[in-house]
C-alpha positions in Angstrom: 101.0 121.8 79.5 102.1 121.3 83.1 105.7 120.3 83.7 106.9 117.4 85.7 108.9 118.3 88.8 111.3 116.0 90.6 111.2 116.2 94.4 114.1 115.4 96.7 113.9 116.7 100.3 117.1 117.8 102.1 116.7 114.7 104.3 117.2 112.4 101.3 120.3 111.4 99.3 120.2 111.2 95.5 118.5 108.0 94.4 120.8 105.1 93.6 119.5 104.9 90.0 117.8 107.2 87.5 114.5 107.9 89.3 113.1 110.6 91.5 112.1 110.2 95.2 108.9 112.0 94.2 107.4 113.6 91.1 104.7 116.2 90.8 102.8 117.1 87.7 99.9 119.5 88.0 97.9 118.3 91.0 99.2 114.7 91.0 102.2 113.8 93.3 103.7 110.3 93.2 106.0 109.3 96.0 108.5 106.6 95.0 108.9 103.6 97.4 110.6 104.8 100.6 112.3 102.7 103.2 113.2 103.3 106.8 116.6 105.0 106.2 117.5 107.8 108.6 118.0 111.3 107.2 121.0 111.6 104.9 124.4 112.3 106.4 127.0 113.6 103.9 129.6 111.0 103.1 127.8 108.1 104.9 125.9 105.2 103.4 122.2 105.2 104.2 121.4 103.6 107.5 118.1 101.9 108.6 116.4 103.6 111.6 116.8 100.3 113.5 116.2 96.6 113.3 112.5 96.5 114.3 109.4 96.9 112.2 108.2 99.8 114.4 111.5 101.8 114.0 111.6 101.3 110.3 107.9 102.0 109.7 107.9 105.2 111.6 111.0 106.4 109.7 109.5 105.3 106.4 106.4 107.4 107.2 108.7 110.4 108.0 110.4 109.9 104.6 107.2 109.7 102.7 105.9 112.7 104.6 109.0 114.7 103.7 108.4 114.1 100.0 104.7 115.0 100.3 105.6 118.3 102.0 108.3 119.0 99.4 105.6 118.8 96.8 103.1 120.9 98.7 101.0 117.9 99.9 100.0 116.3 103.2 98.7 113.0 104.4 95.2 114.3 103.8 96.0 114.5 100.0 97.0 110.9 99.8 94.6 108.7 97.8 96.6 105.5 97.7 99.4 103.9 99.7 101.2 100.7 98.9 103.0 98.9 101.7 105.6 96.3 100.9 106.5 93.9 103.8 109.2 91.3 103.8 107.5 89.0 106.3 103.9 88.0 106.4 104.1 87.6 110.2 104.5 91.4 110.4 101.0 92.2 109.1 99.2 92.5 112.4 102.0 94.6 113.9 102.1 96.8 110.9 98.3 97.5 111.2 98.8 98.5 114.9 101.7 100.9 114.0 99.8 102.2 111.0 96.5 102.9 112.9 98.3 104.6 115.8 100.4 106.7 113.5 97.5 108.0 111.5 95.4 108.6 114.6 98.1 110.9 115.8 98.1 112.8 112.5 94.5 113.9 113.0 93.6 113.2 109.4 90.3 114.1 107.8 88.1 111.1 106.9 88.1 109.0 104.9 91.5 107.3 105.1 93.4 106.7 101.9 93.2 103.3 100.1 96.0 100.8 100.9 97.4 97.7 99.4 99.9 95.5 101.2 102.1 93.0 99.4 105.0 90.8 100.4 108.4 91.3 98.7 112.1 90.8 99.0 114.0 94.0 100.0 117.8 94.6 100.6 119.2 92.9 103.7 118.0 94.5 106.9 115.0 96.3 105.4 111.6 95.2 106.5 109.2 97.7 104.8 108.8 100.0 101.9 105.9 102.4 101.2 104.9 104.5 98.2 102.0 107.0 98.0 99.9 108.8 95.4 98.5 112.2 96.3 96.1 114.5 94.5 96.1 118.1 95.5 93.3 120.7 95.2 
């Protein structure tokens, strides 16, 4: 039986509760919801990349990608992404940022599936993204 492995890249602090940033079991890798916090700095509280949706989204993508890579995956392995926004007015801007980012990644077709929902997040955070990847 394949063991479950927790994934925490060097860029991430320990989670604030009993969960893993990512978990891999066999060829399945689940990335927990990531927000736009800058890479961890010892002794400092997590800090958002900036106040704008663009800044936070690009950092969130970087945080998801770091966990994918820690587990031996890439964006091409992602089957499903869930995007959580705090403001319905951000949907069009998110799509522009999302499309431009993934065009720059030179991904193989087809793109992953995606769901976008609207939620409450801690003060100052505008977006959260999780991902499911299947390797091999």
